[in-house]
N, C-alpha and C positions, 0 to 999 in steps of 0.2 A: 778782384772776382765776382760780378755779380750774382749774388744768392734771391731769385721769385721767388713766389704763390707757385707757381706752376712747376717749379725745378721739387721742393717741399711734395706739394701733390702727388705729381707723375710716379714720387718714391712709392706712395702707400702702396701694401702691397695684400692687404687683410680689409673686407670691405665690411670695416665695424661695425660705421655706421647704419649701413642696413639691416647687421642681424640686431643690431639696439630697438631699432623703429619696429620687426620681430617680435622681438621680447617683451613689449610693452602692447603691440595685439594682441597678443599671445594669451598675458598673463590678463589685461581687463575681459577679454574672453572668458577667462577659468574665473574668474568675480563673479562678470556675471552674470553664467550658468548657473554657479552656487551660491550667489548671494538674493540677487533680484533679478529672473530671466523673463521675468513679465515687465520687467526697466518700471518698475513697481517707485522704485528712489533712485537710476536714475529717466526717471523719463525727463527731464529736464539739459539730459545730455542728448537726447532726437535732434534734426535736423529741424522745425519748424518755424522758427524764429531768424533771429537775426540778430542774435545774443553773443556775445561769448563764449559764453555754457557751452549753447546746443554748436552752433559753429566748427567751434576742436574738438567738443564731445565725442560726436556723432561717429566720428572717423575712429575713435576706437570701439567700436562697436559694434556684433555682429545679430543676425539671426539664428545659424545655427550654425552643425560642424560644416557643415560644406560648404557655406556661408566663407569659414574665414578662412583651413583648407586651400579650397582656391584662389585667394589673394596670398595669400603666406607663395604657394608656390608660384605665382604671377611674381613678388614679389623679391625673392629667389633666384631667379630666373632673369630679373631685369635688372632688379635691384638693388645686385653684386655689383653689377659691371657699371652704372653710373654712380653709386658707392666710393667705387675704386675713383670719381675721376674729382673730387670733392671730397674735402675736410670732414670725417665723422659730425662732429657738430652743426660746419652748414649743410648737409644731408637729411638731417632729423630735422631742419630751423626750414627747408626745401619740403621736406612730405606734411610741414600744417601747414605751408600757406599752400599750399599746391590741393593739400582737403579745403582747405578756406576757402582758393580759387572757386574748384569743383561745388560747394556751397552757395556762391551768391550766381552762378549762373540755374542750379536747380532752383535754386528761390527768387529765383525774379522770373525764372520758364519755368518751373514745374510748380515748388512748393507744398508737393504729395508730406507730411511726417518718412522721414526716412532715418537710416542706419547705414552703415560702413565704412569700408575702406575703399573701398572702389574706386570714386573718382579722383582721393589722391593717390591713389596707384594708376589709374591712366594718364595723369598728371606725373609720375616717375618714366613709363612706360615716351610720353614725349619729351621727357628728356636723352630719352635713351635713343632716339632718332635723331637727336641738337649731336651729342654726344659720342654716339658711336652709329655715324649714318650707314658707312661701307658692310659692317657688320650682318647686317640686312639681305647683300646679294643687290642681284638686277632687279631682282620681282620684290626685294623687301617692302621700297616703298610704296608701290601701289600696291600692296594688299594692305600701307597700313595707309592710304589716300581710301580703297573703299572699305573699309573697317570703322575709318572716322566717318564718312559718306551714314555710311547704314545707323551707327548709334546715332547720327544727326539728327537725317530721317524720323526716327525711330523717337525720337523725343520730341518731334516736331508734330507726327502724327498725336502722342499720348495716349493712347491706349494699352499701354504695357507695364506690367507691375512693376518692370527694370525700373529706373529712375538713368534714364539713356541722357538727358541734357546734361548731367552731373561731369558725367564721364566722356563728353568732349569738352565741358570745361575746363575737366581736368587737365586735360592732356593737350590744351590750346595752349594753358595757364603754363604748365610742364615745359612747353615750345618755349614760348616767351623767356620764363627763366631760366633755362639753358642757356637761351642765347645770354640774356641778362649774365651771369653768370661767365660766360665765356669771353663776353667786350671785357669787361673787366678783369680778366684774372684771376678772377675766384673757381669756377671750375680749370680742369685739367681740358684740352682738347687734341690729341696726338692722327698721328694717323689715320685711326680709325673715323676721323669725324671732319677730314680734310674738305669729303666733296661740299660736304653741306655749309660749311663754314665756307665757303666759297662764293655759295650765292647767297648767302648773311650778308657778309662783310666780308671783300673784296681785297679791300685795305688790310682786314687783318689777316685773311689770309696767308697772305703773303711777308706780313711779321712775324707768323708761324713757321709758314717755311727754313722764314729767317734765322732765327732761333732754333730750331733744331739742326742748325748747320754747325751752328758757333757750336 
């Protein structure tokens, strides 16, 4: 009997990885607000240089309660579904990679000092599009495309306080990363994602159908 990673991931019923990320963001925000609300000591974690501390630390800091609550709600809606598709450790690592990808695009196209998990969370949404494609319904893909183009246009214009290029960069990083995880069978792509999988790689789609029928 062949036992692979896909079966192990498919058996996962609790989105532990997503709750780990939400907990880390919440604890970091509490420490930030109670101990250093002006980022005097945490200044090295603000995204303004291409250093590890800056590109890793900025995604755990937030400007206000409204900022973090909005991000946590988005994670709870979309992140828990993505977390069920991969292992907890893979999800946490993916979130960090998404944040770094968003930071790289932001530094290249924008460069303003920024904090917040929005870029990484938009990357989670990009992964959701790949792994849970059919859950969006008929209009879902078109709405996501419009949303992405609006973020991209706002980022190119560059006159908005929100770092839209980080959003666009994180979203594209998420789609790319999720596709790689599916190809290398690190992420589960069951019947909810086969529509997009057929577009990405037809041979992999056929293999997935064969595995699900055995």
